[in-house]
C-alpha positions in Angstrom: 37.9 16.1 -19.5 39.6 19.0 -21.3 37.5 22.0 -22.0 37.7 25.4 -23.9 36.1 28.8 -23.5 35.3 29.0 -27.3 34.4 25.6 -28.0 32.7 22.4 -26.6 33.9 19.3 -24.7 34.4 16.3 -26.8 34.2 12.6 -25.8 37.6 11.7 -27.3 39.3 14.2 -25.2 39.7 17.0 -27.6 38.1 20.5 -28.1 36.3 21.2 -31.2 36.3 25.1 -32.0 33.2 26.7 -33.0 30.9 24.0 -31.5 29.1 24.3 -28.1 27.2 21.0 -28.1 28.6 17.4 -27.7 28.0 15.2 -30.8 26.2 12.7 -28.4 25.2 12.5 -24.9 27.5 10.7 -22.7 26.3 7.0 -22.4 23.2 7.6 -24.5 23.2 4.0 -25.5 23.8 2.3 -22.3 20.2 2.1 -21.3 18.6 3.0 -24.5 19.2 1.4 -27.8 19.4 4.2 -30.4 20.8 7.6 -30.7 17.9 9.3 -32.5 14.4 9.6 -31.8 13.5 7.4 -34.8 15.1 4.3 -33.4 13.7 3.4 -30.0 14.8 0.0 -29.8 15.7 -1.3 -26.2 19.5 -1.5 -25.5 21.0 -4.9 -24.9 21.2 -4.1 -21.2 17.5 -3.5 -21.1 16.8 -6.9 -22.7 19.3 -9.0 -21.0 19.0 -7.1 -17.7 15.2 -7.7 -17.8 15.8 -11.4 -18.4 18.3 -11.5 -15.6 15.7 -9.8 -13.3 13.2 -12.5 -14.0 15.5 -15.4 -13.6 17.0 -14.2 -10.3 13.5 -13.3 -8.9 12.4 -16.9 -9.6 15.7 -18.3 -8.2 15.1 -16.2 -5.0 11.6 -17.2 -4.6 12.4 -20.9 -5.0 14.8 -21.1 -2.2 13.5 -21.2 1.3 14.1 -18.0 3.4 17.2 -18.6 5.5 20.2 -17.0 7.2 19.7 -13.4 8.3 16.0 -13.2 7.0 14.7 -14.2 10.4 16.4 -11.1 11.9 15.0 -8.8 9.1 11.4 -10.5 9.6 11.7 -9.8 13.4 12.4 -6.2 12.7 9.2 -5.8 10.6 7.2 -7.6 13.1 8.3 -5.2 16.1 7.5 -2.2 13.8 4.0 -3.8 13.3 3.4 -3.9 17.1 4.8 -0.4 17.8 5.9 1.9 14.9 7.4 4.6 17.0 8.8 2.8 19.9 9.7 -0.6 18.6 11.2 -3.3 20.9 14.5 -5.0 20.6 14.3 -7.0 17.2 14.9 -10.4 19.0 14.7 -9.9 22.8 12.1 -8.8 25.4 13.9 -5.4 25.8 13.7 -1.9 24.6 14.9 -1.3 21.1 16.0 2.2 21.3 19.4 2.5 19.4 19.0 -0.4 17.2 20.4 0.4 13.6 18.0 -2.3 12.2 15.3 0.5 12.4 16.3 2.2 9.4 14.0 4.1 7.0 13.8 1.1 4.7 12.7 -1.2 7.8 10.2 1.6 8.8 8.5 1.6 5.4 8.2 -2.3 5.5 6.7 -1.9 9.0 4.1 0.6 7.7 3.3 -1.9 4.8 2.9 -4.7 7.5 0.4 -2.6 9.4 -1.5 -1.6 6.3 -1.6 -4.9 4.5 -1.5 -7.4 7.3 1.5 -9.2 5.6 3.9 -11.0 7.8 7.7 -10.0 8.1 8.6 -13.1 6.2 6.3 -12.2 3.3 7.6 -8.6 3.0 11.2 -9.6 3.1 10.2 -12.0 0.2 8.5 -9.4 -1.7 11.4 -6.9 -1.2 13.8 -9.2 -3.3 12.6 -8.2 -6.8 12.2 -4.6 -6.0 15.7 -4.5 -4.5 17.0 -6.1 -7.4 15.4 -3.8 -9.7 17.2 -0.9 -7.9 20.4 -2.7 -8.0 20.1 -3.3 -11.9 19.0 0.3 -12.8 21.7 1.5 -10.5 24.4 -0.7 -12.3 23.2 0.4 -15.7 23.4 4.1 -14.6 26.7 4.0 -13.2 28.1 2.2 -16.2 26.5 4.7 -18.5 28.4 7.4 -16.8 31.7 5.6 -17.2 31.3 4.8 -21.0 28.8 5.0 -23.8 29.6 1.5 -25.1 26.3 -0.3 -25.1 27.4 -3.7 -24.1 29.4 -2.5 -21.1 26.7 -2.7 -18.7 25.8 -6.2 -19.7 29.3 -7.4 -19.2 29.6 -5.4 -16.0 26.6 -7.4 -14.7 28.0 -10.8 -15.8 31.3 -10.1 -14.2 29.7 -8.6 -11.0 27.7 -11.7 -10.5 30.0 -14.5 -11.5 33.7 -13.4 -11.1 34.2 -14.1 -7.4 36.0 -17.1 -6.4 35.9 -20.9 -6.3 34.7 -21.2 -2.7 31.0 -20.6 -1.9 30.2 -17.5 0.2 26.6 -16.7 1.1 26.9 -13.3 2.8 25.0 -10.1 2.9 26.6 -7.6 0.6 28.2 -10.0 -1.8 26.7 -10.0 -5.2 27.4 -13.4 -6.5 24.5 -15.4 -7.9 24.7 -17.7 -5.0 24.6 -14.9 -2.3 21.7 -13.3 -4.3 19.4 -16.2 -3.9 19.4 -15.5 -0.1 20.1 -11.9 0.2 18.0 -10.1 -2.3 15.4 -9.1 0.3 18.1 -7.6 2.6 18.5 -3.9 3.3 22.1 -4.3 2.2 21.0 -5.1 -1.5 18.8 -2.0 -1.5 21.6 0.2 -0.1 24.1 -1.3 -2.7 21.6 -0.4 -5.4 21.3 3.2 -4.1 25.1 3.4 -4.0 25.4 2.8 -7.8 22.7 5.4 -8.3 24.6 7.8 -6.0 27.9 7.2 -7.7 26.3 7.7 -11.0 24.8 10.9 -10.1 28.0 12.1 -8.3 30.0 11.4 -11.5 27.5 13.1 -13.7 27.7 16.2 -11.4 31.5 16.0 -11.2 32.0 15.6 -14.9 29.5 18.3 -15.8 30.4 20.8 -13.2 33.3 23.0 -12.7 33.5 24.3 -16.3 34.3 28.0 -16.8 31.7 30.5 -17.9 30.9 30.2 -21.6 31.4 26.5 -21.9 28.1 24.5 -21.7 28.3 20.7 -20.9 25.6 18.5 -22.7 25.6 15.0 -21.1 23.5 13.0 -18.7 23.7 15.9 -16.2 25.4 19.3 -15.7 26.6 21.3 -12.7 22.8 21.5 -11.9 21.2 23.5 -9.3 21.9 23.6 -5.6 18.6 21.4 -5.2 20.4 18.7 -7.2 23.4 18.6 -4.9 21.2 18.7 -1.9 19.1 15.7 -3.2 22.4 13.8 -3.7 23.3 14.4 -0.2 20.0 13.2 0.9 20.6 10.0 -1.0 24.0 9.4 0.7 22.3 10.1 4.1 19.6 7.4 3.3 22.4 4.9 2.4 24.0 5.6 5.8 20.7 5.0 7.6 19.8 1.8 5.5 23.1 -0.2 5.9 25.8 1.6 7.8 28.3 -0.9 6.6 27.7 -0.2 3.0 27.7 3.4 3.8 31.5 3.0 4.5 32.1 2.2 0.9 29.7 4.7 -0.6 31.4 7.8 0.4 34.8 6.4 -0.3 33.7 5.7 -4.0 32.2 9.2 -4.1 35.3 10.8 -3.1 37.2 8.9 -5.8 34.7 9.8 -8.4 34.8 13.5 -7.5 38.6 13.5 -7.4 38.8 11.9 -10.8 36.3 14.0 -12.7 35.9 17.4 -10.8 37.7 20.2 -12.5 37.8 23.9 -11.4 37.5 24.0 -7.5 36.2 27.6 -7.2 33.5 28.9 -4.9 30.2 27.6 -6.4 31.7 24.2 -7.0 33.1 23.9 -3.5 29.9 25.3 -2.0 27.7 22.9 -3.9 29.8 19.8 -2.7 29.9 21.1 0.9 26.0 21.4 0.6 26.0 17.7 -0.4 28.0 16.7 2.7 25.9 18.8 5.1 22.6 17.4 3.9 24.0 13.8 4.0 25.0 14.4 7.6 21.9 16.2 8.5 19.6 13.4 7.2 21.7 10.8 8.9 21.8 12.7 12.3 18.3 13.6 12.2 16.8 10.0 12.2 15.1 9.5 15.4 15.3 5.7 15.9 19.1 5.4 16.4 22.3 7.4 16.3 24.4 6.9 13.2 27.4 7.0 15.4 26.5 4.0 17.5 27.7 1.3 15.2 31.0 2.9 15.0 31.9 2.1 18.4 30.4 -1.4 18.4 32.8 -4.2 18.2 30.4 -7.1 18.6 30.1 -7.8 14.9 33.8 -7.9 14.3 34.4 -11.5 15.5 32.1 -13.0 12.9 33.5 -10.9 10.2 37.1 -12.2 10.7 36.2 -15.0 8.3 35.9 -12.7 5.3 39.7 -12.0 5.8 40.9 -15.4 6.3 39.0 -16.8 3.4 39.4 -13.9 1.1 41.5 -15.6 -1.7 39.0 -18.4 -2.2 36.1 -16.1 -2.4 37.6 -13.3 -4.5 40.4 -14.4 -6.6 38.4 -14.5 -10.0 37.7 -10.7 -9.6 41.3 -10.2 -9.8 41.2 -10.9 -13.5 40.1 -7.4 -13.8 43.4 -5.9 -12.5 45.0 -5.7 -16.0 42.0 -3.6 -17.1 42.4 -1.4 -14.1 46.1 -1.2 -14.8 45.5 0.0 -18.3 43.1 2.6 -17.2 45.8 3.8 -14.6 48.4 4.1 -17.4 45.9 6.3 -19.4 45.1 8.4 -16.4 46.2 8.1 -12.8 43.0 9.9 -11.8 40.7 7.4 -13.4 37.5 7.0 -11.2 37.6 3.1 -11.1 41.4 3.2 -10.2 40.9 5.6 -7.4 37.8 3.9 -6.1 39.6 0.5 -6.0 42.4 2.2 -4.1 40.0 3.8 -1.5 38.2 0.7 -0.8 41.4 -1.5 -0.5 42.5 1.0 2.1 39.2 0.6 4.0 39.6 -3.2 4.0 43.3 -2.9 5.0 42.2 -0.7 7.9 39.6 -3.3 9.1 42.5 -5.9 9.1 45.1 -3.8 10.8 42.9 -2.3 13.4 40.8 -5.5 14.0 37.6 -3.9 13.0 36.7 -6.8 10.6 33.3 -5.6 10.0 35.0 -3.4 7.3 35.5 -6.6 5.4 32.0 -6.4 4.5 32.8 -3.9 1.8 34.8 -6.6 0.1 31.8 -7.1 -2.1 32.0 -3.6 -3.4 35.7 -3.4 -3.5 35.7 -6.0 -6.2 33.4 -3.8 -8.4 36.0 -1.5 -9.7 38.0 -4.3 -11.3 35.0 -6.1 -12.5 33.6 -3.0 -14.1 37.0 -2.0 -15.6 37.2 -5.4 -17.3 33.5 -4.9 -18.6 34.5 -1.5 -20.1 37.7 -2.7 -21.7 36.0 -5.8 -23.3 33.0 -3.7 -24.5 35.4 -1.8 -26.9 34.5 -2.1 -30.6 36.5 -4.5 -32.8 39.0 -5.0 -34.2 40.9 -5.9 -31.0 44.6 -5.9 -30.4 46.2 -9.1 -29.2 46.2 -7.8 -25.5 42.5 -7.3 -25.5 41.9 -10.7 -27.2 43.9 -12.4 -24.6 42.3 -10.5 -21.8 38.8 -11.6 -23.4 39.9 -15.2 -23.4 41.1 -15.1 -19.7 37.8 -13.4 -18.7 35.6 -15.9 -20.7 37.6 -18.8 -19.0 37.1 -17.1 -15.5 33.4 -16.8 -16.2 33.1 -20.4 -16.9 35.1 -21.5 -13.8 33.3 -19.1 -11.5 29.9 -20.3 -12.9 30.5 -24.0 -12.8 32.2 -24.3 -9.7 30.1 -22.1 -7.4 27.2 -19.9 -9.0 25.6 -22.4 -11.2 23.5 -24.1 -8.5 21.7 -20.7 -7.9 20.0 -20.6 -11.3 20.0 -24.3 -12.3 17.3 -26.2 -10.3 18.1 -29.7 -9.0 15.6 -31.2 -11.2 17.2 -29.7 -14.3 20.7 -30.1 -13.0 22.7 -32.9 -15.0 26.0 -32.4 -13.2 25.0 -32.0 -9.5 25.9 -28.4 -8.8 26.0 -27.2 -5.2 22.6 -25.7 -4.3 21.7 -22.7 -2.1 21.2 -23.4 1.5 17.8 -24.9 2.4 16.8 -24.2 5.9 13.7 -25.9 7.6 10.7 -23.9 8.3 9.6 -23.4 11.9 5.9 -22.3 11.2 5.0 -25.6 13.0 6.6 -24.3 16.3 5.5 -20.6 15.7 1.6 -21.5 15.5 2.0 -22.5 19.4 4.3 -19.8 20.7 2.5 -16.4 21.1 3.9 -13.2 19.8 6.4 -11.7 22.3 6.8 -14.8 24.4 10.4 -15.9 25.4 12.0 -19.0 24.0 15.3 -21.0 24.6 16.8 -23.1 21.8 20.0 -25.0 21.4 19.5 -25.3 17.5 21.4 -23.1 15.0 18.6 -22.7 12.6 15.9 -22.2 15.1 18.1 -19.5 17.0 18.2 -17.6 13.6 14.7 -18.1 12.6 12.2 -18.0 15.4 12.5 -14.2 16.1 11.1 -13.6 12.6 7.8 -15.0 13.8 7.6 -12.5 16.6 9.0 -14.8 19.3 11.8 -13.2 21.6 14.8 -15.1 22.5 16.4 -15.3 25.9 19.8 -14.9 24.2 19.7 -12.8 21.1 21.6 -14.4 18.2 22.8 -11.2 16.6 24.8 -8.3 18.2 23.0 -5.2 18.2 24.0 -1.8 19.8 20.5 -1.7 21.5 21.9 -4.5 23.9 25.2 -4.2 25.5 27.5 -7.0 24.2 28.5 -8.0 27.7 24.9 -8.5 28.6 24.3 -10.6 25.6 27.2 -12.7 26.5 25.9 -13.3 30.0 22.4 -14.2 28.5 24.2 -16.8 26.3 26.1 -18.1 29.4 22.8 -18.4 31.3 21.2 -20.5 28.3 24.2 -22.8 28.3 23.7 -23.3 32.1 20.0 -23.9 31.6 20.7 -26.5 28.9 23.5 -28.2 31.0 22.3 -31.7 31.7 23.9 -31.2 35.2 21.7 -28.2 35.9 19.2 -28.7 38.8 15.6 -27.9 38.5 16.0 -24.9 40.8 18.9 -23.5 38.8 16.8 -23.9 35.6 13.7 -22.3 37.2 15.8 -19.4 38.4 17.2 -18.7 34.9 13.7 -19.1 33.4 12.2 -16.5 35.8 15.0 -14.1 35.2 14.2 -13.9 31.5 10.5 -14.8 31.4 11.2 -18.1 29.5 7.9 -20.0 28.5 9.2 -22.2 25.7 11.9 -24.7 24.7 12.8 -25.5 21.2 15.2 -28.5 21.4 17.3 -30.7 19.0 16.7 -34.4 18.9 20.1 -34.8 20.7 18.9 -33.1 23.9 16.5 -34.4 26.3 13.8 -32.1 27.5 13.9 -31.3 31.3 11.3 -32.8 33.7 9.3 -29.7 34.2 8.7 -29.2 30.4 5.7 -30.6 28.5 6.2 -31.4 24.9 3.7 -29.8 22.6 4.9 -30.5 19.0 7.8 -31.9 17.0 9.2 -31.6 13.5 9.3 -34.9 11.5 11.9 -33.3 9.2 14.6 -32.3 11.9 13.5 -34.3 14.9 13.2 -31.0 17.0 10.8 -30.7 19.8 8.8 -27.8 21.2 8.1 -27.9 24.8 6.3 -25.6 27.3 7.7 -24.9 30.7 5.3 -25.1 33.6 4.9 -21.7 35.3 
C-alpha cells in the first residue's frame, strides 16, 4: 500500500495530499452493514452467516457422532479422571507426551469435572461453538482483504461447496459433508483461530511500517508491543490445539506479512520477532506434551497417503478459483492470497516428496486462497466485464455441481430429499455395551466401528486404534498382532489366556461373523449390528 509523509494512505492505491485520514475504514462493511452511525443495519454476512450457523448446527446435531469422535471423547474422559496426569487416551498406559492433551481438551476436561457431562456430550456441544469461531474468523479475514460486503458471503459459500465430486469426510476439510462430523473436533477450532490470526496479522502488517508523520486508520494499526505479543500467544495456542493445522497457520502468516509489510526497520522487526518468540514460548511451555514430539512421529503418515492419491476427486472444483488468483498475481506478485497459496502448495509438495503424508491434512486450508480469491473477484460491483461474467457463470456451475453431487446430503434430511442425495455416515451407538464395561477396563474387538468408538465411553483398548506419540508405534503394532493372534480361530485357550493376562483384557466385543471363545460368557448383544459383548472368565 503506497504512503506519503505529507498525506494519507488511500484505498485505491493513491496518496491524497493534505489529508491524514482514510475516507473509510478498510473493510468496514464486511461485518457491519453501514458506514455511518445512523445506519446500523446488519451486513449480508451477519444475516446469512447466522442462518448458516443455525442450519449447520442442526445438521451436525442430527447426525450420530462417528469417526474420530470416540477419540476426542476418550481424551475428555481421561482428563475427567485425572486432570494433571491423564492416562493414554485409549489404552491402559501413561498418557505423558500425547498431543491430544491440548489447552482445548483441558478446558473440556475441566467442564466435564464441573458439570458431570460425558465426553460425548461435550464434543457435541463444542460443534456450534467451534462453528461460531470459524464463521467470525472467516468474516474477519475477508474484511482485511476487501471492503466489499458480499465477499465474506461468497467466501463462505465457496469454502463449503467448491471441493470435488468425490466425498471426503476428514478432519480439517471444510466442506458441508465433512462439517456434519467434524465441527466438534479441535481441528475446526484451530482453523477458526487461524483465520482470526491471519486477519490480525494482516491488519498489523498493513497498518504497520509506515514512516513517522503518516497515520494509518483502518481495522488496526502498528499497535503496541502487547498486541504483537498477543498475536504470538494466539499462534502458540493454534500449535498446541492442532499441530497439523499449525503447519499451515505460520505459512499463511509469513505470506501475509511478506505481502503487506512495508518498512523493515528496527521497531517493526522487533515486534514481529516478539510475536515469534511469544508463540514459541507458549508452545514450549505447555506441560502436557512437547510440541516437537509429533514432528518426528511417522505413525500417522500411512493413513494420510489417501489424501494424495485421491486429491483430484476431492479438490478439483476449488481450482475454479485459480483464474482469480492469476488475476491477483498479475496486479501484484506480492498479493497475500497468491503467496499463501504458493506457500501451502510447497508444504503439500514436501509431504509427497518426503513421505510425510500427514502434511496433506493442510489441503483443506490450501484450497482457501483460491476460494477466497474467487469470492473477492465476484463481489466486485457491477457492471462486470466479459471475463468476470464468464468467471461468475463457471463458479455458479461449480457450486451447483459440488452441492448436488456431494454436499447436499449434509443439509437435506432424508425425509425431505426428493432425489436421494448421499447422506453423512451413520455409525451405530455402543451405549448398550458401555453400560456393562466399567471405566478403565480393557476390551478386545474385531469391529471397525467399535474399535473407533468404545474408548469414548472410558473403555481401554488392548490395541489402540489411533497412533499417538505417547505409545511407541512399534509397541502399538505388537499389540495389534497380539489381538489378531487372540482372535485367530486356531489359537488355543492357553494362548488366548496368555494374551489376555498380558494386557488385562476383561471383555470381548465381537462381530456377528466371529464365534466367541469357549471361556467367554455372552452378556449382551446389539439387534442392529448383531455384535455380541462377552466377559472373559478370570
